[in-house]
N, CA, C and O atoms as a Tinker XYZ file with bonds, in Angstrom:
   420  protein
     1  N    117.013000  117.494000   79.408000    73     2
     2  CA   115.590000  117.453000   79.574000    64     1     3
     3  C    115.150000  115.991000   79.470000    63     2     4     5
     4  O    115.706000  115.215000   78.693000    81     3
     5  N    114.141000  115.634000   80.269000    73     3     6
     6  CA   113.657000  114.251000   80.257000    64     5     7
     7  C    112.180000  114.226000   80.621000    63     6     8     9
     8  O    111.759000  114.882000   81.573000    81     7
     9  N    111.406000  113.478000   79.869000    73     7    10
    10  CA   109.985000  113.285000   80.171000    64     9    11
    11  C    109.841000  112.004000   80.966000    63    10    12    13
    12  O    110.421000  110.976000   80.615000    81    11
    13  N    109.069000  112.068000   82.033000    73    11    14
    14  CA   108.808000  110.894000   82.864000    64    13    15
    15  C    107.328000  110.564000   82.721000    63    14    16    17
    16  O    106.474000  111.278000   83.246000    81    15
    17  N    107.028000  109.484000   82.011000    73    15    18
    18  CA   105.639000  109.082000   81.821000    64    17    19
    19  C    105.063000  108.474000   83.092000    63    18    20    21
    20  O    105.676000  107.600000   83.704000    81    19
    21  N    103.893000  108.939000   83.481000    73    19    22
    22  CA   103.269000  108.449000   84.711000    64    21    23
    23  C    102.229000  107.365000   84.465000    63    22    24    25
    24  O    101.859000  106.638000   85.387000    81    23
    25  N    101.755000  107.251000   83.226000    73    23    26
    26  CA   100.655000  106.329000   82.942000    64    25    27
    27  C    100.893000  104.905000   83.394000    63    26    28    29
    28  O    100.046000  104.322000   84.071000    81    27
    29  N    102.042000  104.327000   83.029000    73    27    30
    30  CA   102.329000  102.940000   83.407000    64    29    31
    31  C    102.456000  102.790000   84.918000    63    30    32    33
    32  O    101.961000  101.823000   85.498000    81    31
    33  N    103.122000  103.749000   85.547000    73    31    34
    34  CA   103.304000  103.673000   87.006000    64    33    35
    35  C    101.970000  103.785000   87.726000    63    34    36    37
    36  O    101.712000  103.028000   88.662000    81    35
    37  N    101.114000  104.716000   87.307000    73    35    38
    38  CA    99.796000  104.865000   87.941000    64    37    39
    39  C     98.966000  103.608000   87.723000    63    38    40    41
    40  O     98.250000  103.182000   88.629000    81    39
    41  N     99.047000  103.015000   86.554000    73    39    42
    42  CA    98.286000  101.792000   86.265000    64    41    43
    43  C     98.703000  100.642000   87.176000    63    42    44    45
    44  O     97.869000   99.812000   87.540000    81    43
    45  N     99.986000  100.580000   87.551000    73    43    46
    46  CA   100.474000   99.528000   88.470000    64    45    47
    47  C     99.994000   99.761000   89.891000    63    46    48    49
    48  O     99.920000   98.825000   90.687000    81    47
    49  N     99.668000  101.006000   90.214000    73    47    50
    50  CA    99.239000  101.407000   91.562000    64    49    51
    51  C    100.191000  100.896000   92.646000    63    50    52    53
    52  O     99.775000  100.176000   93.553000    81    51
    53  N    101.467000  101.269000   92.548000    73    51    54
    54  CA   102.409000  100.821000   93.578000    64    53    55
    55  C    102.126000  101.511000   94.905000    63    54    56    57
    56  O    101.635000  102.640000   94.933000    81    55
    57  N    102.435000  100.835000   95.995000    73    55    58
    58  CA   102.328000  101.500000   97.296000    64    57    59
    59  C    103.254000  102.713000   97.298000    63    58    60    61
    60  O    102.830000  103.814000   97.648000    81    59
    61  N    104.522000  102.519000   96.907000    73    59    62
    62  CA   105.486000  103.616000   96.826000    64    61    63
    63  C    106.563000  103.231000   95.831000    63    62    64    65
    64  O    107.131000  102.141000   95.909000    81    63
    65  N    106.840000  104.122000   94.900000    73    63    66
    66  CA   107.850000  103.842000   93.882000    64    65    67
    67  C    108.592000  105.131000   93.531000    63    66    68    69
    68  O    107.980000  106.114000   93.114000    81    67
    69  N    109.905000  105.120000   93.701000    73    67    70
    70  CA   110.719000  106.254000   93.277000    64    69    71
    71  C    110.776000  106.234000   91.747000    63    70    72    73
    72  O    111.154000  105.230000   91.143000    81    71
    73  N    110.395000  107.354000   91.132000    73    71    74
    74  CA   110.347000  107.436000   89.676000    64    73    75
    75  C    111.624000  108.022000   89.078000    63    74    76    77
    76  O    112.035000  107.627000   87.987000    81    75
    77  N    112.244000  108.947000   89.774000    73    75    78
    78  CA   113.443000  109.614000   89.244000    64    77    79
    79  C    114.202000  110.254000   90.398000    63    78    80    81
    80  O    113.607000  110.776000   91.341000    81    79
    81  N    115.538000  110.202000   90.304000    73    79    82
    82  CA   116.401000  110.812000   91.311000    64    81    83
    83  C    117.535000  111.542000   90.617000    63    82    84    85
    84  O    118.127000  111.032000   89.666000    81    83
    85  N    117.830000  112.737000   91.098000    73    83    86
    86  CA   119.003000  113.488000   90.670000    64    85    87
    87  C    119.793000  113.816000   91.938000    63    86    88    89
    88  O    119.318000  113.533000   93.038000    81    87
    89  N    120.969000  114.397000   91.816000    73    87    90
    90  CA   121.715000  114.750000   93.023000    64    89    91
    91  C    120.980000  115.744000   93.932000    63    90    92    93
    92  O    121.250000  115.793000   95.132000    81    91
    93  N    120.055000  116.536000   93.372000    73    91    94
    94  CA   119.391000  117.569000   94.170000    64    93    95
    95  C    117.913000  117.339000   94.430000    63    94    96    97
    96  O    117.303000  118.096000   95.186000    81    95
    97  N    117.319000  116.319000   93.827000    73    95    98
    98  CA   115.895000  116.125000   94.026000    64    97    99
    99  C    115.439000  114.729000   93.659000    63    98   100   101
   100  O    116.187000  113.928000   93.098000    81    99
   101  N    114.179000  114.463000   93.996000    73    99   102
   102  CA   113.628000  113.126000   93.771000    64   101   103
   103  C    112.113000  113.236000   93.650000    63   102   104   105
   104  O    111.483000  114.069000   94.301000    81   103
   105  N    111.539000  112.383000   92.807000    73   103   106
   106  CA   110.085000  112.300000   92.696000    64   105   107
   107  C    109.676000  110.837000   92.832000    63   106   108   109
   108  O    110.318000  109.938000   92.290000    81   107
   109  N    108.589000  110.625000   93.571000    73   107   110
   110  CA   108.076000  109.275000   93.804000    64   109   111
   111  C    106.564000  109.291000   93.636000    63   110   112   113
   112  O    105.928000  110.342000   93.720000    81   111
   113  N    106.001000  108.120000   93.401000    73   111   114
   114  CA   104.563000  107.933000   93.282000    64   113   115
   115  C    104.110000  107.073000   94.452000    63   114   116   117
   116  O    104.731000  106.056000   94.760000    81   115
   117  N    103.022000  107.484000   95.104000    73   115   118
   118  CA   102.452000  106.685000   96.190000    64   117   119
   119  C    100.969000  106.502000   95.930000    63   118   120   121
   120  O    100.275000  107.449000   95.560000    81   119
   121  N    100.481000  105.274000   96.124000    73   119   122
   122  CA    99.070000  104.938000   95.919000    64   121   123
   123  C     98.536000  104.265000   97.176000    63   122   124   125
   124  O     99.072000  103.249000   97.621000    81   123
   125  N     97.480000  104.833000   97.746000    73   123   126
   126  CA    96.900000  104.304000   98.979000    64   125   127
   127  C     95.418000  104.039000   98.791000    63   126   128   129
   128  O     94.685000  104.883000   98.276000    81   127
   129  N     94.987000  102.865000   99.210000    73   127   130
   130  CA    93.567000  102.530000   99.192000    64   129   131
   131  C     92.901000  103.136000  100.431000    63   130   132   133
   132  O     93.585000  103.587000  101.350000    81   131
   133  N     91.589000  103.144000  100.451000    73   131   134
   134  CA    90.838000  103.712000  101.582000    64   133   135
   135  C     91.296000  103.073000  102.892000    63   134   136   137
   136  O     91.277000  101.849000  103.028000    81   135
   137  N     91.706000  103.898000  103.849000    73   135   138
   138  CA    92.149000  103.432000  105.158000    64   137   139
   139  C     93.606000  103.000000  105.214000    63   138   140   141
   140  O     94.141000  102.801000  106.304000    81   139
   141  N     94.258000  102.850000  104.071000    73   139   142
   142  CA    95.668000  102.448000  104.053000    64   141   143
   143  C     96.540000  103.633000  104.461000    63   142   144   145
   144  O     96.300000  104.764000  104.039000    81   143
   145  N     97.547000  103.365000  105.283000    73   143   146
   146  CA    98.438000  104.404000  105.785000    64   145   147
   147  C     99.787000  104.341000  105.077000    63   146   148   149
   148  O    100.219000  103.277000  104.634000    81   147
   149  N    100.443000  105.491000  104.977000    73   147   150
   150  CA   101.738000  105.564000  104.297000    64   149   151
   151  C    102.833000  104.833000  105.058000    63   150   152   153
   152  O    103.901000  104.575000  104.503000    81   151
   153  N    102.593000  104.507000  106.281000    73   151   154
   154  CA   103.552000  103.751000  107.072000    64   153   155
   155  C    103.027000  103.553000  108.470000    63   154   156   157
   156  O    102.014000  104.142000  108.848000    81   155
   157  N    103.711000  102.724000  109.246000    73   155   158
   158  CA   103.292000  102.531000  110.635000    64   157   159
   159  C    103.688000  103.753000  111.453000    63   158   160   161
   160  O    104.871000  103.970000  111.714000    81   159
   161  N    102.733000  104.527000  111.844000    73   159   162
   162  CA   103.026000  105.726000  112.623000    64   161   163
   163  C    103.526000  106.861000  111.748000    63   162   164   165
   164  O    103.446000  106.813000  110.521000    81   163
   165  N    104.047000  107.888000  112.419000    73   163   166
   166  CA   104.513000  109.083000  111.725000    64   165   167
   167  C    105.919000  108.885000  111.174000    63   166   168   169
   168  O    106.746000  108.202000  111.778000    81   167
   169  N    106.175000  109.488000  110.028000    73   167   170
   170  CA   107.460000  109.406000  109.345000    64   169   171
   171  C    108.103000  110.791000  109.342000    63   170   172   173
   172  O    107.399000  111.800000  109.380000    81   171
   173  N    109.421000  110.845000  109.297000    73   171   174
   174  CA   110.112000  112.131000  109.163000    64   173   175
   175  C    111.242000  112.010000  108.155000    63   174   176   177
   176  O    111.797000  110.931000  107.946000    81   175
   177  N    111.568000  113.121000  107.542000    73   175   178
   178  CA   112.730000  113.241000  106.668000    64   177   179
   179  C    113.547000  114.391000  107.259000    63   178   180   181
   180  O    113.200000  115.555000  107.058000    81   179
   181  N    114.613000  114.089000  107.975000    73   179   182
   182  CA   115.300000  115.101000  108.780000    64   181   183
   183  C    115.843000  116.299000  108.008000    63   182   184   185
   184  O    115.892000  117.402000  108.553000    81   183
   185  N    116.251000  116.111000  106.761000    73   183   186
   186  CA   116.857000  117.238000  106.051000    64   185   187
   187  C    116.236000  117.489000  104.681000    63   186   188   189
   188  O    116.816000  118.200000  103.861000    81   187
   189  N    115.063000  116.913000  104.425000    73   187   190
   190  CA   114.426000  117.057000  103.123000    64   189   191
   191  C    113.167000  117.909000  103.204000    63   190   192   193
   192  O    112.344000  117.744000  104.104000    81   191
   193  N    113.033000  118.814000  102.255000    73   191   194
   194  CA   111.739000  119.430000  101.994000    64   193   195
   195  C    110.935000  118.394000  101.228000    63   194   196   197
   196  O    111.482000  117.684000  100.384000    81   195
   197  N    109.645000  118.301000  101.513000    73   195   198
   198  CA   108.785000  117.351000  100.803000    64   197   199
   199  C    107.516000  118.074000  100.367000    63   198   200   201
   200  O    106.893000  118.799000  101.142000    81   199
   201  N    107.151000  117.857000   99.109000    73   199   202
   202  CA   105.890000  118.345000   98.600000    64   201   203
   203  C    105.096000  117.145000   98.133000    63   202   204   205
   204  O    105.645000  116.219000   97.536000    81   203
   205  N    103.803000  117.162000   98.407000    73   203   206
   206  CA   102.910000  116.067000   98.066000    64   205   207
   207  C    101.809000  116.638000   97.175000    63   206   208   209
   208  O    101.043000  117.495000   97.614000    81   207
   209  N    101.724000  116.174000   95.937000    73   207   210
   210  CA   100.691000  116.625000   95.002000    64   209   211
   211  C     99.691000  115.495000   94.800000    63   210   212   213
   212  O    100.080000  114.373000   94.478000    81   211
   213  N     98.402000  115.783000   94.987000    73   211   214
   214  CA    97.363000  114.767000   94.846000    64   213   215
   215  C     96.906000  114.719000   93.386000    63   214   216   217
   216  O     96.313000  115.666000   92.870000    81   215
   217  N     97.195000  113.596000   92.742000    73   215   218
   218  CA    96.823000  113.378000   91.345000    64   217   219
   219  C     95.354000  112.979000   91.254000    63   218   220   221
   220  O     94.610000  113.508000   90.428000    81   219
   221  N     94.939000  112.042000   92.106000    73   219   222
   222  CA    93.535000  111.612000   92.127000    64   221   223
   223  C     93.187000  111.042000   93.486000    63   222   224   225
   224  O     94.062000  110.640000   94.252000    81   223
   225  N     91.892000  111.013000   93.773000    73   223   226
   226  CA    91.417000  110.476000   95.046000    64   225   227
   227  C     91.397000  111.519000   96.154000    63   226   228   229
   228  O     91.604000  112.710000   95.921000    81   227
   229  N     91.142000  111.035000   97.367000    73   227   230
   230  CA    91.092000  111.879000   98.562000    64   229   231
   231  C     91.792000  111.167000   99.703000    63   230   232   233
   232  O     91.917000  109.942000   99.705000    81   231
   233  N     92.244000  111.942000  100.667000    73   231   234
   234  CA    92.900000  111.368000  101.831000    64   233   235
   235  C     93.131000  112.410000  102.899000    63   234   236   237
   236  O     92.565000  113.503000  102.866000    81   235
   237  N     93.974000  112.048000  103.846000    73   235   238
   238  CA    94.279000  112.911000  104.976000    64   237   239
   239  C     95.777000  112.930000  105.199000    63   238   240   241
   240  O     96.445000  111.901000  105.096000    81   239
   241  N     96.304000  114.118000  105.509000    73   239   242
   242  CA    97.699000  114.282000  105.904000    64   241   243
   243  C     97.698000  114.618000  107.382000    63   242   244   245
   244  O     97.054000  115.579000  107.803000    81   243
   245  N     98.420000  113.829000  108.176000    73   243   246
   246  CA    98.489000  114.014000  109.637000    64   245   247
   247  C     99.905000  114.390000  110.040000    63   246   248   249
   248  O    100.873000  113.996000  109.390000    81   247
   249  N    100.017000  115.158000  111.123000    73   247   250
   250  CA   101.342000  115.430000  111.678000    64   249   251
   251  C    101.404000  115.143000  113.179000    63   250   252   253
   252  O    102.380000  115.506000  113.836000    81   251
   253  N    100.387000  114.503000  113.719000    73   251   254
   254  CA   100.351000  114.179000  115.140000    64   253   255
   255  C     99.598000  115.207000  115.963000    63   254   256   257
   256  O     99.192000  114.920000  117.090000    81   255
   257  N     99.403000  116.415000  115.413000    73   255   258
   258  CA    98.673000  117.479000  116.107000    64   257   259
   259  C     97.439000  117.910000  115.340000    63   258   260   261
   260  O     96.434000  118.308000  115.929000    81   259
   261  N     97.524000  117.826000  114.007000    73   259   262
   262  CA    96.395000  118.245000  113.170000    64   261   263
   263  C     96.294000  117.345000  111.951000    63   262   264   265
   264  O     97.216000  116.598000  111.622000    81   263
   265  N     95.143000  117.438000  111.288000    73   263   266
   266  CA    94.904000  116.683000  110.071000    64   265   267
   267  C     94.451000  117.651000  108.984000    63   266   268   269
   268  O     93.693000  118.586000  109.243000    81   267
   269  N     94.925000  117.414000  107.774000    73   267   270
   270  CA    94.551000  118.228000  106.625000    64   269   271
   271  C     93.892000  117.312000  105.606000    63   270   272   273
   272  O     94.459000  116.286000  105.231000    81   271
   273  N     92.698000  117.678000  105.159000    73   271   274
   274  CA    92.017000  116.912000  104.116000    64   273   275
   275  C     92.693000  117.198000  102.775000    63   274   276   277
   276  O     93.017000  118.343000  102.460000    81   275
   277  N     92.897000  116.138000  101.996000    73   275   278
   278  CA    93.530000  116.255000  100.688000    64   277   279
   279  C     92.585000  115.746000   99.614000    63   278   280   281
   280  O     91.857000  114.778000   99.835000    81   279
   281  N     92.589000  116.388000   98.451000    73   279   282
   282  CA    91.824000  115.908000   97.304000    64   281   283
   283  C     92.564000  116.271000   96.025000    63   282   284   285
   284  O     93.487000  117.086000   96.044000    81   283
   285  N     92.162000  115.671000   94.925000    73   283   286
   286  CA    92.843000  115.873000   93.646000    64   285   287
   287  C     93.073000  117.356000   93.379000    63   286   288   289
   288  O     92.168000  118.178000   93.518000    81   287
   289  N     94.310000  117.676000   92.992000    73   287   290
   290  CA    94.693000  119.052000   92.707000    64   289   291
   291  C     95.363000  119.767000   93.865000    63   290   292   293
   292  O     95.938000  120.839000   93.674000    81   291
   293  N     95.300000  119.193000   95.071000    73   291   294
   294  CA    95.934000  119.828000   96.235000    64   293   295
   295  C     97.439000  119.591000   96.234000    63   294   296   297
   296  O     97.924000  118.566000   95.755000    81   295
   297  N     98.160000  120.555000   96.778000    73   295   298
   298  CA    99.603000  120.459000   96.973000    64   297   299
   299  C     99.880000  120.776000   98.436000    63   298   300   301
   300  O     99.472000  121.824000   98.936000    81   299
   301  N    100.570000  119.875000   99.120000    73   299   302
   302  CA   100.914000  120.075000  100.532000    64   301   303
   303  C    102.432000  120.113000  100.671000    63   302   304   305
   304  O    103.147000  119.413000   99.954000    81   303
   305  N    102.915000  120.935000  101.598000    73   303   306
   306  CA   104.351000  121.025000  101.874000    64   305   307
   307  C    104.609000  120.517000  103.281000    63   306   308   309
   308  O    103.900000  120.867000  104.224000    81   307
   309  N    105.629000  119.689000  103.406000    73   307   310
   310  CA   106.020000  119.121000  104.696000    64   309   311
   311  C    107.439000  119.592000  104.981000    63   310   312   313
   312  O    108.347000  119.368000  104.181000    81   311
   313  N    107.624000  120.237000  106.109000    73   311   314
   314  CA   108.922000  120.799000  106.489000    64   313   315
   315  C    109.929000  119.696000  106.825000    63   314   316   317
   316  O    109.525000  118.610000  107.240000    81   315
   317  N    111.217000  119.948000  106.655000    73   315   318
   318  CA   112.226000  118.977000  107.098000    64   317   319
   319  C    112.036000  118.659000  108.586000    63   318   320   321
   320  O    111.881000  119.561000  109.410000    81   319
   321  N    112.051000  117.380000  108.909000    73   319   322
   322  CA   111.912000  116.948000  110.294000    64   321   323
   323  C    110.483000  116.907000  110.813000    63   322   324   325
   324  O    110.261000  116.459000  111.939000    81   323
   325  N    109.498000  117.363000  110.026000    73   323   326
   326  CA   108.108000  117.362000  110.494000    64   325   327
   327  C    107.521000  115.954000  110.411000    63   326   328   329
   328  O    107.501000  115.360000  109.333000    81   327
   329  N    107.043000  115.412000  111.532000    73   327   330
   330  CA   106.409000  114.090000  111.505000    64   329   331
   331  C    105.150000  114.150000  110.638000    63   330   332   333
   332  O    104.423000  115.144000  110.660000    81   331
   333  N    104.895000  113.087000  109.876000    73   331   334
   334  CA   103.723000  113.082000  109.010000    64   333   335
   335  C    103.325000  111.661000  108.628000    63   334   336   337
   336  O    104.117000  110.721000  108.696000    81   335
   337  N    102.067000  111.548000  108.225000    73   335   338
   338  CA   101.515000  110.285000  107.728000    64   337   339
   339  C    100.370000  110.637000  106.785000    63   338   340   341
   340  O     99.607000  111.568000  107.044000    81   339
   341  N    100.254000  109.894000  105.698000    73   339   342
   342  CA    99.176000  110.074000  104.732000    64   341   343
   343  C     98.272000  108.849000  104.819000    63   342   344   345
   344  O     98.743000  107.720000  104.952000    81   343
   345  N     96.951000  109.097000  104.740000    73   343   346
   346  CA    95.973000  108.015000  104.810000    64   345   347
   347  C     95.009000  108.149000  103.633000    63   346   348   349
   348  O     94.461000  109.224000  103.389000    81   347
   349  N     94.807000  107.046000  102.904000    73   347   350
   350  CA    93.825000  107.042000  101.822000    64   349   351
   351  C     92.431000  107.163000  102.390000    63   350   352   353
   352  O     92.127000  106.573000  103.426000    81   351
   353  N     91.561000  107.940000  101.708000    73   351   354
   354  CA    90.254000  108.187000  102.306000    64   353   355
   355  C     89.076000  108.144000  101.364000    63   354   356   357
   356  O     87.976000  108.532000  101.757000    81   355
   357  N     89.257000  107.691000  100.139000    73   355   358
   358  CA    88.120000  107.693000   99.220000    64   357   359
   359  C     87.942000  106.310000   98.603000    63   358   360   361
   360  O     88.796000  105.433000   98.741000    81   359
   361  N     86.816000  106.138000   97.921000    73   359   362
   362  CA    86.551000  104.867000   97.255000    64   361   363
   363  C     87.571000  104.610000   96.146000    63   362   364   365
   364  O     87.902000  103.460000   95.856000    81   363
   365  N     88.069000  105.685000   95.526000    73   363   366
   366  CA    89.108000  105.534000   94.509000    64   365   367
   367  C     90.471000  105.643000   95.187000    63   366   368   369
   368  O     90.596000  106.264000   96.243000    81   367
   369  N     91.460000  105.056000   94.595000    73   367   370
   370  CA    92.815000  105.071000   95.143000    64   369   371
   371  C     93.338000  106.501000   95.242000    63   370   372   373
   372  O     93.185000  107.291000   94.311000    81   371
   373  N     93.953000  106.826000   96.373000    73   371   374
   374  CA    94.645000  108.103000   96.532000    64   373   375
   375  C     95.990000  107.974000   95.828000    63   374   376   377
   376  O     96.821000  107.153000   96.214000    81   375
   377  N     96.202000  108.785000   94.796000    73   375   378
   378  CA    97.442000  108.758000   94.022000    64   377   379
   379  C     98.147000  110.086000   94.234000    63   378   380   381
   380  O     97.585000  111.144000   93.950000    81   379
   381  N     99.389000  110.035000   94.737000    73   379   382
   382  CA   100.142000  111.260000   94.993000    64   381   383
   383  C    101.514000  111.192000   94.344000    63   382   384   385
   384  O    102.107000  110.122000   94.204000    81   383
   385  N    101.997000  112.354000   93.955000    73   383   386
   386  CA   103.385000  112.520000   93.556000    64   385   387
   387  C    104.089000  113.172000   94.728000    63   386   388   389
   388  O    103.620000  114.177000   95.263000    81   387
   389  N    105.211000  112.603000   95.124000    73   387   390
   390  CA   105.988000  113.096000   96.258000    64   389   391
   391  C    107.294000  113.672000   95.710000    63   390   392   393
   392  O    108.022000  112.995000   94.985000    81   391
   393  N    107.579000  114.909000   96.057000    73   391   394
   394  CA   108.820000  115.556000   95.615000    64   393   395
   395  C    109.699000  115.816000   96.837000    63   394   396   397
   396  O    109.226000  116.349000   97.840000    81   395
   397  N    110.969000  115.443000   96.756000    73   395   398
   398  CA   111.915000  115.604000   97.859000    64   397   399
   399  C    113.150000  116.375000   97.393000    63   398   400   401
   400  O    113.661000  116.161000   96.294000    81   399
   401  N    113.610000  117.269000   98.250000    73   399   402
   402  CA   114.858000  117.967000   97.963000    64   401   403
   403  C    115.600000  118.198000   99.275000    63   402   404   405
   404  O    115.075000  118.865000  100.166000    81   403
   405  N    116.806000  117.661000   99.410000    73   403   406
   406  CA   117.490000  116.717000   98.535000    64   405   407
   407  C    116.783000  115.346000   98.581000    63   406   408   409
   408  O    115.828000  115.172000   99.338000    81   407
   409  N    117.253000  114.367000   97.769000    73   407   410
   410  CA   116.601000  113.055000   97.752000    64   409   411
   411  C    116.493000  112.431000   99.139000    63   410   412   413
   412  O    117.381000  112.582000   99.979000    81   411
   413  N    115.383000  111.727000   99.358000    73   411   414
   414  CA   115.142000  111.074000  100.648000    64   413   415
   415  C    115.353000  109.562000  100.586000    63   414   416   417
   416  O    115.597000  108.938000  101.619000    81   415
   417  N    115.267000  108.965000   99.410000    73   415   418
   418  CA   115.344000  107.502000   99.272000    64   417   419
   419  C    116.371000  107.107000   98.239000    63   418   420
   420  O    116.571000  105.919000   97.990000    81   419
């Protein structure tokens, strides 16, 4: 068993930081300012399930065909191989926890 403290990581507001990795899973923190994108264009993880939990702020999840509004408390699932991009959309920083299985990074 292991506790992973998020306070210091959230205070740093990293663009993207892997917090913990095991052979079967991974968790990362991503922080996006208003209008900031998770990457240039759409991203894919060919063999990973990805879940995105919104800790604070608001934003948008895109897949090239549709957009989903995100806000604190929301959980989104991204299928393996599904193109996606996250965009910060509020005055406060969009802070998300990203879960991958198996690890993506």
